[in-house]
N, C-alpha and C positions, 0 to 999 in steps of 0.2 A: 561605579562601572555602569555602562548605558545597556540597557535591557527594555524589552516590550512586553508588557504583561496583560493577559486577558483578565480583566477584573471579573468581569460577568460576561454571560452570554451578550454579544454585540457591543462590548465596550472594551476596547484596547486603550492602554495608557503607555506614554514612556514614563519610564521609572530608572530612579537610580538603586542598584543592589550591592552588595559587598562584592570586594575581589575575591577569587576563589583561594587564592593562597598557593602555596606550593604543594605540589602532587606528593601524596603519601606513597607508602610502598603498594606496588601494582596498580598505581595509578598513572595517569597521563593529564597534562594540562594542555589543553587544545584553543585554538582562535578559530570560531565559526567566519567561513567566507560565503558559503551558500546554503539556503535552505529551502526545500522544497514545500508547498502548500499541499496537502492531500485532504482526503475525505475526513479524516480524523480531525484535521485541525479545522475544516469547515463544520464539521459537526458539533465539535466544542464551541466555535462562535456561535452557532445558531440554537446551541442549548441541547442539543439531541444525541450527544455522545455518551452512553452510559458509564464509562470509565473515566471521564474527564471531572477534574476538581478545579475549583476556583479559590481564590486567584491563580493564576499559572502563566509561568513563561514556557509559550508553546515551542516546537522544533526539535522534531525527532528524524526529518528526512535531511542529512547534513552531509555537506563537505568541509572537512576541516583540516586544520594544519596542526601539527604536534607543536607545540612550545618548550615543554619540558616533560621529563618523564622521573617517576619515582624510583626508589630501590626495587630491584628484583624484574624490572621492565626490559625484555628481551626482543618484543615482536614489533616494537615501533621505536624511533628517536627522532629527537628535535629535527625539525623541517619536513617530515613525512606528511604526504598529502594522505588523507584516509576518509573512507565511508564510515559511518558510524551505525554499529548494531545497537538500538536504543532499548534492549529488553534485558531490564537488570533484575535477573532472576535469583533465587536464594541459594541454590545448588543443592539443597538436602530435602526437599519434598518429594513426594513420589515422581511427579512428572519429571523433576531435574533428574532424578536417580536413571529414569528411564532414557535420559537424553534429550527431553524435551522442554527446555527451559523457556520454549517461547510461550507456554500455558502452565507456566509456574504458578502455584498456588498463592505465593506472595509476590506476586509480578509487579515491578515498578517499572512502565515505560516512561522514559524521560519526554518531556514536553506533554505528557497525559496526565500521570499521576503524581509526577514529581517534575521541578522544573528543567526545561529543556535549552535550547541551543540558540534561541532567539534572543542572544547578547553578544557581548564581545569576547568573552572567555569563559571557560567551565572546566572542571575535572570530571574524569569518567575513569570507570576501570578498563585499564589498557588493554585487557583482552578481548574489549568490545569496538576495537579499532581494527580497520581492515585496510591496509595501505596500497598505494597503486603508484608505480612512477610514472606510469602513461596517462591516466586518466586526469582531466582538469576538475575543478571544483564543482562545476554544475554536473558532470557525469557521476561524480562520486555522490552529490546529493539526492540523485536518482536511484542509486543502488537499492535504499531500502526499501520504495516503493516497488521495484522489480522482483524484490525478495518475496514481497506479500503474493505477488502473483506467481511465482515460482512455487512456493509452498501450496497455494490453493490449487495448482495444477497437478503438484503431485499426490494431493490429497485424492483428486479425482482420478489421477493417472488413466488419460485416454491413451488407447493403443493405435497404432498404423491401422488405416481404414475406417476406426470408429467415428460415428457421428458424435459432434460434441457441440454444445451450445454454450455460450457466454451471454449470460444476460446483465446489460450495464456495460456502456463503452467510455466510461470515465476512467480516471487512471488507473485504478485497481484491475477493472475488466481490461484495459489494455495491456496491463502487466500480465495478467492470466493468459492473454492472446499471444504474448510474445513466447511463452514457453509452451503453450497448446501447440503452436505451429510446428514446433521441433520435433514433434511426435509423431507426424505424419497423419494425425487424425483430419478428417473432414471437418472444417469449424464452420459455425454460424453464428453471427453476433445480432443480438436483438438489443434495441432501444429505443425510447420514443423521440430522440432527437435526429432527425434526418442528417444534418451536417455530421455527426459524430460518427454515423454509418458510412456517409460518404468518405470519411477520413480513412475508417477502416478498409474501403475498398480501394483508395488511392496507395495509401501507405503500406498495406499489407497483402493488397490482391485477394482479398476476402471474397470469394464468389455468393456466398449466401450471407444477406442480412435481410433482417424482419423489422421495420417499424412497427413498434406496439401501440395500437390505436385504441385496444381496449374493447373492440367491437366484435370481438369472436375470429376475426380474419387470421390471427396469428396461428390458430390451431389447425386451419387448412393448409397454411402455409409450411408448418412443421412437417405435417404428414407427406405433403407434396416434396419437400427437400430429403426427406428420409425415406421415401418410397414407403410411407406406411409405418415404419418400425420407431418412431420416435429417436431420442438421443441417449447414447449410452453413459454420457456424463454430462450433466447441467450445471454450471457453475453460475450462482446469483451474488453479482457485485454490486447489486442496486443499494442496498441498506434501505429498501421500502419493505413494510411489512406486507404490502398487499402484494408487491411481486415475490417475495419469498414464499407466501402462502400458495400462489397458483402455479410456482415452479414446477412443483411434483406432475403438473398435468403434460409436462413436456418430456418427462423420462421415459425411458423405453423400459419394457418388463426386464428385470433383473438389472436396472441401470443404476447410475449413482446421480445423487443431488449433493451438492457442495454450496455451503452458505459462507462466503468470505465477506460479505457486507454485513453490517451491524445495525440495528434498530432498536429503539426502546420501546417499541410496539409489539403487541402479542401477535405472533404468527400461528396460523391456525388452518386446518383443512381436516377433511373428511378421513378416518383411519382407513376405509377400504382403500383410498387413493394410494396410501404408501403400503397399504397389506398386499393387496391383490397383484400388483406387479414385482413384489418382494425388493423395493427400492430400498437401497443402501443411503441413509442420510448421515452427512458428516459435515461438522463445522472445521473451518480453517482459521487459525489466528496467529498472526505475525509470520515469523521463518526462522529458521534454524542456522546457526552459525555457517554450517558449510555451503549455504544458499549465497552468502555474500562474496565468498571466494569464488564460485563458480560464475555468477554474475559479473563480477570484475572482470574474468577473464574472457566472458563472451563479448563484452563492450570492447576490450582490449583487441581483440582478433576481429573486430567488425561484424560477428554474427547478431549482434544488438546495435542498432543505431538509435541513440535517443534523441538526436538532433530534432526529428520531428515532432517529438512529445512538447516541448516548452513552445508554448504559445504566447505567454505574457510573463513579463518580467517587472520587477520594482525592486526598488532599494529601501535599506533600514528606515530613512527619513520619510517614505512617502508609504510606509505599510497602514499606519492607521487610517490615513485618506483613502487608500487604494483597497484594501482588504474586502470591503463588502461587495464592491464589483467583481471580485476575482471569485466569488462564490456561486457567481450566476451562470450557468450554461448558455444562456442567450447570448451572453458576450461573446461566444466563440472559443472560451477558456478551456484547455484540456489538461495542461499543466502549467502552473505558475511558479516562479523561482524567485526568492528575495536575495538581493545581493546585500549581504550585512557586511562584508569589508571586502576590499580589493583584493 
């Protein structure tokens, strides 16, 4: 069976792997149709993702078709189109017992710690499939990205009228923006790339954007936009340790800072920067099962429009040649999708 494997950073290869076989009890055999390329895939490709191991068949943002199901499976049936919840949690650790399988102590994310969906077919726990009769495969592949932003926004929990800052206008920052805008918060987006800020203004009617230049002008703009208060909620979606270290300076007294981006580098700040304003510092990892159903419903009813997101597409036969280009913001890429099968 055909697959694409990341052998080591910056080296993809087409490989033949074993057929997955018939699904066992509680499992489903699925065919991959679409795969979204996200920051995790790019970081794995660049060797900057701390949870990534090699060699690995990537692919966790997936739109799939159910081919067969094992005994006891009732939530999906052959022919169903589904989004994949790629977080294989143990179900027994402290986090899982609390209902937070997204940060299971023994978590395996498909396409990151174990092989994923950049192949023809694979088996998966059927409970991790979220069907929709209305969404197409590309929309289903984007649900997981949106789920990351949904969970990050819930971690920050901005309220109506709160000033909320999202740092980083890549796919995860935009996913967070999708849900922040539903809260009634006054949103500002900060990024180094003016084209991405323009995208936010055009697509989401965001009034306040800040182009980060590193010359100190950002601090003045923050105070001007918030009338001197700074931000009740700041979400850093950059994956840059420098940005994550400086993000505290934008948080209002008693405000919250959420790290949804991941870095392998040290994040550091002077303790008074955290202590004096009594900042709440949080991490946001993955998403919850309920997020997937919510997002599918929001796309189905038109509240979320995924069409503007996808700026680049490629197919299975062109991935190895195209992937490096798809990692570069200067090419205008916001979200790229791979057509694995028709």
